[in-house]
KEKE-3310 file (N, C-alpha, C; in steps of 0.2 Angstrom, whole numbers, plus 5000, padded with zeros to 4 digits):
npx = (5004:5003:5012:5005:5007:5008:5013:5025:5032:5032:5040:5053:5056:5065:5077:5077:5083:5084:5078:5071:5062:5054:5048:5041:5032:5024:5019:5012:5002:4996:4993:4988:4996:5007:5003:4998:5007:5022:5040:5045:5035:5030:5041:5041:5029:5032:5043:5056:5070:5069:5078:5079:5066:5066:5076:5069:5058:5064:5070:5059:5055:5051:5055:5055:5047:5036:5034:5030:5018:5010:5009:5003:4991:4985:4984:4975:4964:4961:4966:4949:4947:4955:4952:4939:4942:4950:4941:4933:4942:4944:4932:4930:4940:4935:4924:4931:4937:4926:4918:4909:4895:4900:4914:4911:4905:4916:4925:4918:4917:4930:4933:4923:4927:4939:4934:4927:4938:4945:4938:4944:4955:4965:4962:4949:4941:4944:4938:4925:4922:4924:4914:4903:4905:4908:4901:4896:4893:4899:4896:4903:4903:4909:4905:4902:4901:4893:4880:4882:4887:4876:4867:4873:4873:4859:4856:4864:4859:4848:4853:4859:4860:4863:4869:4875:4873:4885:4885:4892:4887:4888:4901:4911:4909:4903:4895:4900:4912:4908:4901:4898:4900:4910:4917:4920:4917:4922:4918:4925:4921:4926:4932:4943:4942:4948:4938:4944:4941:4941:4955:4958:4947:4949:4962:4960:4949:4956:4965:4957:4954:4946:4942:4946:4939:4943:4936:4939:4943:4956:4967:4970:4981:4984:4977:4982:4992:4986:4977:4975:4965:4960:4951:4951:4946:4946:4938:4940:4934:4930:4919:4911:4910:4917:4914:4904:4902:4911:4913:4900:4898:4908:4902:4890:4894:4901:4890:4883:4892:4893:4880:4880:4890:4884:4873:4860:4856:4853:4840:4832:4835:4830:4816:4812:4814:4805:4793:4792:4791:4778:4771:4772:4768:4775:4777:4771)
npy = (4994:5011:5024:5037:5055:5060:5049:5047:5058:5057:5045:5050:5060:5060:5062:5075:5091:5107:5116:5107:5103:5114:5114:5102:5104:5114:5107:5097:5104:5109:5099:5097:5106:5101:5094:5104:5115:5122:5119:5131:5140:5133:5134:5148:5149:5141:5147:5143:5138:5134:5123:5117:5112:5102:5093:5089:5083:5072:5065:5061:5050:5052:5053:5065:5081:5080:5066:5065:5073:5065:5052:5056:5062:5050:5043:5050:5053:5042:5025:5018:5009:5013:5026:5028:5023:5034:5044:5041:5042:5056:5061:5056:5063:5076:5075:5074:5087:5095:5099:5111:5121:5134:5131:5123:5132:5141:5132:5130:5143:5147:5140:5146:5160:5158:5155:5167:5175:5171:5177:5189:5186:5186:5176:5173:5182:5179:5166:5169:5176:5166:5157:5165:5169:5157:5146:5134:5126:5114:5104:5094:5082:5071:5056:5060:5073:5075:5080:5093:5098:5096:5104:5117:5118:5119:5131:5140:5138:5146:5158:5159:5151:5134:5126:5112:5098:5086:5069:5058:5045:5037:5033:5038:5052:5058:5068:5081:5080:5078:5089:5103:5116:5131:5137:5130:5127:5117:5113:5105:5097:5092:5082:5076:5058:5059:5056:5044:5048:5062:5069:5063:5066:5080:5082:5076:5084:5096:5093:5092:5104:5112:5124:5122:5122:5119:5115:5113:5104:5108:5099:5096:5092:5089:5097:5110:5106:5103:5113:5131:5136:5135:5133:5133:5128:5125:5110:5104:5101:5097:5088:5072:5069:5077:5095:5104:5117:5128:5125:5126:5140:5145:5141:5148:5161:5162:5160:5171:5181:5179:5181:5195:5199:5195:5204:5212:5202:5191:5193:5190:5176:5171:5174:5165:5153:5155:5156:5142:5136:5141:5135:5121:5120:5117:5123:5131)
npz = (5000:4996:5005:5014:5013:5026:5033:5027:5030:5044:5045:5041:5049:5060:5053:5047:5043:5050:5041:5034:5043:5045:5033:5033:5043:5038:5027:5033:5039:5028:5017:5004:4996:4991:4980:4972:4970:4962:4964:4966:4970:4981:4989:4992:4999:5011:5016:5012:5002:4984:4981:4993:4994:4984:4989:5000:4995:4988:4999:5007:4999:4985:4968:4961:4960:4951:4952:4965:4965:4956:4963:4975:4971:4965:4977:4985:4977:4969:4963:4961:4972:4983:4983:4988:5001:5005:5005:5015:5026:5025:5029:5042:5048:5046:5055:5067:5067:5069:5058:5053:5048:5045:5041:5030:5021:5020:5013:5001:4997:4993:4981:4973:4974:4966:4954:4950:4950:4938:4928:4926:4920:4905:4896:4898:4891:4878:4877:4879:4867:4858:4861:4858:4844:4836:4824:4827:4843:4854:4869:4881:4894:4906:4914:4931:4927:4916:4917:4920:4907:4899:4905:4904:4890:4887:4893:4886:4873:4874:4872:4859:4843:4837:4847:4856:4866:4869:4869:4866:4864:4853:4853:4846:4844:4833:4829:4832:4824:4811:4808:4797:4799:4798:4808:4824:4841:4855:4871:4885:4900:4915:4929:4942:4945:4928:4914:4901:4889:4889:4887:4875:4866:4867:4861:4848:4843:4842:4832:4822:4819:4828:4840:4857:4873:4890:4905:4921:4937:4949:4947:4934:4924:4911:4902:4899:4891:4879:4875:4873:4880:4895:4909:4927:4943:4961:4967:4978:4992:5009:5008:5005:4991:4977:4977:4966:4965:4961:4948:4943:4944:4936:4923:4923:4924:4911:4902:4905:4901:4888:4883:4885:4876:4864:4864:4856:4848:4855:4859:4848:4847:4859:4858:4848:4855:4866:4859:4855:4867:4871:4861:4863:4876:4888:4899:4914)
capx = (5000:5006:5012:5002:5012:5009:5017:5032:5035:5033:5045:5059:5056:5072:5083:5076:5087:5080:5074:5066:5057:5050:5044:5037:5027:5020:5015:5008:4996:4993:4995:4987:5000:5012:5000:4996:5012:5028:5045:5047:5029:5029:5046:5039:5024:5035:5049:5062:5072:5067:5082:5077:5060:5068:5079:5064:5054:5068:5071:5053:5054:5049:5060:5055:5041:5031:5032:5026:5011:5007:5008:4999:4984:4982:4982:4970:4958:4960:4961:4943:4947:4959:4948:4933:4945:4952:4935:4930:4947:4943:4925:4931:4944:4931:4920:4935:4938:4920:4917:4902:4892:4905:4919:4909:4905:4923:4928:4915:4918:4937:4932:4919:4932:4944:4930:4926:4945:4946:4934:4949:4961:4965:4960:4942:4938:4945:4934:4918:4921:4923:4907:4898:4906:4908:4895:4893:4896:4897:4898:4904:4905:4910:4903:4898:4900:4889:4874:4884:4887:4869:4864:4876:4871:4853:4856:4868:4854:4843:4856:4862:4858:4868:4873:4874:4876:4889:4885:4897:4884:4890:4907:4916:4908:4903:4891:4905:4917:4905:4898:4901:4901:4917:4920:4917:4921:4921:4919:4925:4920:4928:4935:4947:4947:4945:4937:4950:4940:4942:4960:4958:4943:4952:4967:4957:4946:4961:4968:4952:4953:4941:4944:4943:4939:4943:4933:4941:4946:4963:4971:4970:4988:4984:4973:4986:4997:4982:4974:4976:4959:4959:4948:4951:4945:4946:4932:4943:4932:4930:4913:4913:4911:4919:4909:4904:4900:4915:4911:4893:4899:4911:4898:4885:4898:4902:4884:4881:4896:4892:4874:4882:4894:4880:4869:4853:4855:4850:4833:4829:4835:4825:4809:4811:4814:4799:4788:4792:4788:4771:4768:4772:4765:4779:4778:4765)
capy = (5000:5017:5028:5044:5060:5061:5043:5048:5064:5054:5041:5053:5066:5061:5064:5081:5097:5113:5119:5102:5102:5119:5112:5097:5107:5117:5102:5093:5108:5110:5093:5098:5111:5097:5092:5110:5120:5121:5119:5138:5143:5130:5136:5154:5149:5138:5151:5139:5138:5129:5118:5113:5108:5097:5088:5086:5078:5065:5062:5057:5044:5053:5054:5072:5084:5077:5060:5066:5075:5059:5047:5058:5062:5044:5040:5054:5053:5036:5022:5018:5006:5018:5033:5027:5023:5040:5049:5040:5045:5063:5062:5055:5068:5081:5075:5076:5094:5098:5102:5114:5125:5139:5128:5121:5138:5143:5128:5131:5150:5147:5138:5151:5165:5156:5155:5174:5178:5169:5182:5195:5183:5188:5170:5173:5186:5175:5161:5172:5178:5160:5155:5170:5169:5151:5144:5129:5125:5108:5104:5087:5081:5064:5053:5065:5080:5075:5084:5100:5099:5096:5110:5123:5118:5121:5138:5144:5138:5152:5165:5158:5145:5129:5124:5105:5093:5080:5064:5052:5039:5033:5031:5042:5059:5060:5074:5087:5079:5079:5096:5106:5123:5133:5138:5126:5127:5112:5113:5099:5098:5086:5083:5070:5055:5061:5050:5044:5052:5069:5071:5060:5070:5087:5081:5074:5089:5101:5091:5093:5112:5115:5127:5118:5125:5114:5117:5107:5106:5111:5094:5094:5093:5087:5102:5115:5104:5102:5119:5137:5139:5131:5137:5128:5131:5120:5107:5100:5103:5091:5084:5066:5070:5084:5100:5107:5124:5132:5124:5129:5147:5147:5140:5153:5167:5162:5161:5178:5186:5177:5185:5202:5199:5195:5210:5212:5196:5186:5194:5186:5169:5170:5175:5159:5148:5156:5154:5135:5135:5142:5130:5114:5120:5113:5127:5134)
capz = (5000:4995:5011:5014:5014:5033:5035:5024:5034:5051:5045:5040:5054:5064:5049:5044:5045:5053:5036:5032:5048:5044:5027:5035:5047:5033:5023:5038:5040:5021:5013:4997:4993:4987:4974:4968:4969:4960:4968:4968:4974:4988:4993:4994:5005:5017:5018:5011:4995:4980:4982:4999:4992:4980:4993:5005:4991:4988:5006:5009:4995:4978:4963:4960:4962:4947:4955:4971:4963:4953:4968:4980:4968:4965:4983:4988:4973:4965:4960:4964:4979:4988:4983:4993:5008:5007:5006:5022:5030:5026:5032:5049:5050:5046:5061:5073:5067:5069:5051:5054:5042:5043:5038:5023:5017:5018:5008:4995:4995:4990:4974:4970:4973:4961:4948:4949:4948:4931:4924:4925:4916:4897:4892:4899:4886:4872:4877:4878:4860:4854:4862:4855:4837:4833:4821:4831:4850:4857:4876:4883:4901:4907:4921:4935:4924:4910:4919:4919:4900:4897:4908:4900:4883:4887:4895:4880:4868:4875:4869:4853:4840:4836:4853:4856:4871:4865:4873:4865:4864:4847:4854:4842:4844:4826:4828:4831:4819:4804:4807:4792:4801:4797:4815:4829:4848:4859:4878:4888:4907:4918:4936:4943:4940:4922:4909:4897:4882:4890:4884:4869:4862:4866:4856:4842:4841:4840:4826:4817:4818:4832:4846:4863:4880:4895:4911:4926:4944:4949:4946:4927:4921:4904:4898:4897:4886:4873:4873:4876:4883:4901:4915:4932:4950:4966:4969:4983:4998:5013:5007:5003:4984:4975:4976:4959:4965:4957:4941:4941:4944:4929:4918:4924:4922:4904:4899:4906:4897:4881:4882:4885:4870:4859:4864:4854:4844:4860:4860:4842:4849:4865:4855:4845:4861:4870:4855:4855:4874:4870:4856:4866:4882:4893:4905:4917)
cpx = (5004:5006:5009:5008:5013:5014:5024:5035:5037:5039:5052:5060:5063:5078:5082:5081:5082:5075:5069:5061:5052:5045:5039:5031:5022:5016:5010:5001:4992:4995:4994:4992:5005:5009:4998:5002:5018:5034:5046:5041:5028:5035:5044:5034:5027:5041:5055:5065:5070:5071:5081:5070:5062:5071:5074:5060:5057:5069:5065:5050:5051:5055:5061:5048:5035:5029:5028:5019:5007:5004:5002:4992:4981:4980:4975:4963:4957:4966:4955:4943:4950:4955:4943:4936:4947:4947:4933:4935:4946:4937:4926:4935:4940:4927:4925:4936:4932:4919:4910:4901:4897:4911:4917:4908:4911:4926:4925:4917:4925:4936:4928:4923:4937:4940:4929:4933:4947:4943:4939:4955:4960:4961:4952:4938:4938:4940:4927:4917:4921:4916:4902:4899:4906:4901:4892:4897:4894:4900:4898:4906:4905:4909:4899:4897:4896:4883:4876:4885:4880:4866:4866:4874:4864:4852:4859:4863:4849:4846:4858:4860:4864:4873:4871:4877:4879:4889:4890:4894:4886:4897:4913:4915:4907:4899:4895:4910:4915:4901:4901:4902:4909:4920:4916:4921:4918:4922:4919:4925:4921:4932:4939:4942:4944:4944:4942:4948:4941:4949:4960:4953:4946:4957:4965:4953:4950:4964:4963:4950:4948:4945:4941:4944:4939:4941:4935:4942:4953:4969:4973:4976:4988:4981:4978:4991:4993:4979:4976:4971:4957:4957:4948:4950:4944:4939:4934:4940:4932:4923:4916:4914:4914:4913:4910:4902:4904:4914:4905:4894:4903:4907:4893:4888:4899:4896:4882:4885:4895:4885:4876:4886:4889:4875:4862:4851:4852:4843:4829:4829:4830:4818:4808:4810:4807:4793:4787:4789:4781:4768:4767:4769:4768:4780:4772:4765)
cpy = (5006:5021:5034:5049:5061:5055:5044:5053:5061:5050:5044:5059:5066:5063:5071:5087:5102:5115:5114:5101:5108:5117:5107:5099:5111:5112:5098:5097:5109:5105:5094:5102:5107:5095:5098:5114:5117:5121:5127:5141:5139:5132:5143:5154:5146:5142:5147:5141:5133:5122:5113:5109:5102:5091:5085:5081:5071:5062:5058:5052:5045:5054:5062:5075:5081:5070:5060:5068:5069:5054:5050:5059:5055:5041:5044:5054:5047:5031:5021:5015:5011:5024:5033:5027:5030:5045:5047:5042:5052:5065:5061:5060:5075:5081:5076:5083:5098:5102:5105:5118:5130:5136:5126:5127:5141:5139:5129:5138:5150:5145:5143:5158:5164:5157:5163:5177:5177:5174:5188:5192:5185:5182:5170:5176:5182:5169:5163:5173:5171:5157:5159:5170:5163:5149:5139:5128:5118:5107:5097:5087:5073:5061:5058:5072:5081:5080:5091:5102:5100:5102:5117:5123:5121:5129:5142:5144:5144:5158:5165:5151:5140:5127:5117:5102:5087:5074:5058:5046:5034:5031:5034:5049:5062:5066:5080:5086:5080:5085:5100:5114:5125:5134:5134:5126:5121:5113:5106:5100:5092:5087:5076:5065:5056:5055:5050:5047:5059:5071:5069:5064:5077:5087:5080:5080:5095:5099:5092:5100:5115:5119:5123:5121:5119:5117:5112:5109:5108:5106:5092:5096:5093:5093:5107:5113:5103:5108:5125:5140:5134:5135:5131:5132:5124:5117:5103:5102:5096:5087:5077:5066:5077:5089:5103:5114:5129:5131:5127:5137:5149:5146:5146:5160:5168:5163:5168:5183:5185:5181:5193:5203:5199:5201:5208:5205:5190:5187:5190:5178:5167:5170:5168:5153:5149:5154:5146:5133:5135:5136:5123:5114:5116:5117:5130:5141)
cpz = (5000:5002:5009:5015:5022:5036:5033:5028:5041:5051:5044:5045:5058:5060:5046:5047:5048:5047:5034:5037:5047:5038:5029:5039:5043:5029:5027:5039:5033:5016:5006:4993:4989:4981:4969:4966:4965:4965:4971:4972:4981:4992:4996:5000:5011:5020:5018:5004:4991:4980:4988:4998:4988:4984:4998:5001:4990:4994:5008:5004:4988:4974:4962:4962:4958:4949:4961:4969:4960:4958:4973:4978:4968:4972:4986:4984:4969:4966:4964:4971:4984:4988:4988:5000:5010:5008:5013:5027:5031:5030:5040:5052:5051:5053:5067:5073:5068:5063:5051:5048:5040:5039:5031:5019:5015:5013:5001:4992:4991:4983:4970:4969:4967:4954:4946:4947:4941:4926:4922:4921:4908:4894:4892:4893:4879:4871:4876:4871:4856:4855:4859:4847:4833:4830:4825:4838:4852:4864:4878:4890:4901:4914:4925:4932:4918:4911:4918:4912:4897:4899:4905:4893:4882:4888:4889:4874:4868:4872:4862:4850:4839:4842:4855:4862:4867:4870:4872:4865:4859:4848:4851:4841:4837:4825:4827:4825:4812:4803:4802:4793:4800:4803:4820:4836:4852:4866:4881:4896:4910:4925:4937:4946:4933:4917:4904:4890:4883:4886:4876:4864:4861:4861:4849:4839:4838:4833:4820:4815:4822:4838:4852:4869:4885:4902:4916:4933:4943:4948:4939:4924:4914:4899:4895:4891:4879:4871:4876:4880:4889:4907:4921:4939:4955:4967:4975:4990:5003:5013:5005:4995:4983:4974:4970:4959:4961:4950:4938:4940:4938:4923:4918:4921:4914:4900:4899:4902:4890:4879:4881:4879:4864:4858:4861:4850:4849:4860:4854:4844:4854:4862:4852:4850:4864:4866:4855:4862:4874:4866:4859:4873:4887:4899:4908:4915)
residu = (MET:THR:ALA:THR:LEU:ALA:GLU:ARG:ILE:HIS:GLU:GLN:ALA:PRO:ASN:PHE:THR:LYS:THR:GLU:ARG:ARG:LEU:ALA:SER:PHE:LEU:THR:ALA:ASN:PRO:ASP:ARG:LEU:MET:LEU:GLU:THR:ASN:SER:SER:LEU:ALA:ASP:GLN:ALA:GLY:VAL:SER:PRO:MET:ALA:VAL:SER:ARG:PHE:VAL:ARG:LYS:ILE:GLY:PHE:SER:ASP:MET:ALA:ASP:ALA:LYS:ARG:ILE:LEU:LYS:ALA:HIS:SER:TYR:GLY:PRO:PRO:GLY:SER:GLU:ILE:GLY:SER:ARG:PHE:GLU:ARG:ILE:ASN:GLU:ALA:ARG:LYS:ASP:GLU:PHE:ASP:ASP:ARG:SER:ALA:ILE:GLU:ALA:GLU:GLY:GLU:GLY:ILE:ARG:GLN:ALA:TYR:ALA:LEU:ARG:ARG:ALA:PRO:VAL:TRP:GLY:LYS:ILE:VAL:ARG:LEU:LEU:ALA:GLN:SER:GLU:SER:VAL:TYR:ILE:ALA:GLY:PHE:GLN:THR:THR:ASP:TYR:LEU:ALA:ARG:GLY:MET:ALA:MET:LEU:LEU:LEU:TYR:ALA:ARG:PRO:ASN:VAL:HIS:HIS:LEU:SER:GLY:ALA:ASP:GLY:ILE:TYR:ALA:ASN:VAL:LEU:THR:ASP:THR:ALA:LYS:THR:LYS:THR:LEU:ILE:VAL:ILE:ASP:VAL:PHE:ARG:TYR:GLY:LYS:ASP:SER:PRO:ALA:LEU:THR:ARG:PHE:ALA:LYS:GLN:GLN:GLY:LEU:ASP:VAL:VAL:VAL:ILE:SER:ASP:GLU:PHE:CYS:GLU:TRP:ALA:ALA:LYS:LEU:THR:ASP:TYR:HIS:LEU:SER:ALA:THR:THR:ASN:THR:ARG:PHE:PHE:PHE:SER:ALA:MET:GLY:SER:ILE:HIS:VAL:MET:MET:ASN:LEU:LEU:VAL:HIS:ASP:VAL:ILE:ASP:GLU:LEU:GLY:GLU:ARG:VAL:LYS:THR:GLN:MET:ASP:ILE:VAL:TRP:GLN:ALA:GLN:GLU:GLU:PHE:GLU:ASN:PHE:LEU)
# end
């Protein structure tokens, strides 16, 4: 069984230098930082040098920082057997720490703050323009994020035409790949553990000339290698399952800003949708 970070630190504690003890104390209090930070950013937060971080990572049994991230993510969030065990461990710890409503709100709030901060990033405006100007937009989610993709597609369809939920039911995503529109944008929504089709579809769609936007949690290392359009915020709360609040906020903000970008054109689209609602009498 793979040792946890706490177990690795405890085992090597007698051998730590003064600097390494400082880093060990920081990581014991903030274990997720080793999965999220670079050598330099972790060094800044812990008050040590990047070289000290590298030595520390090797001392507790990893070959380098990338190896540490890979192993710790696998232990904390998968594979399935250990993932469930880790969740129960986290829930038990939460009970011990009296994980009350205030703590829950703070944990959710951090993800939501990250989502709003993305709106100020240069890439945000580029993504909004893609979603407003592309002839066709497709949105795909995988496993527990499929409902997010379906919901975002329905909302965006109120604002503009040719928006499609991409289910992948045919196994090859033929809808988006055979669409003859001159400009197409694909949105991929996924969180850890990512469906294997997420990076595969992203890569293949890029090869076919689509613009691809990935919306994910903070652990998605493959997205930045495949597309320039990547939005991520934490879903890593102390709930049993990942909380999707930050993903919902990103989606709602994108739809809101696309509507603002489209301006008066939205009214024409919404008139069509509302007329259909009246015709089929699906609403009170």
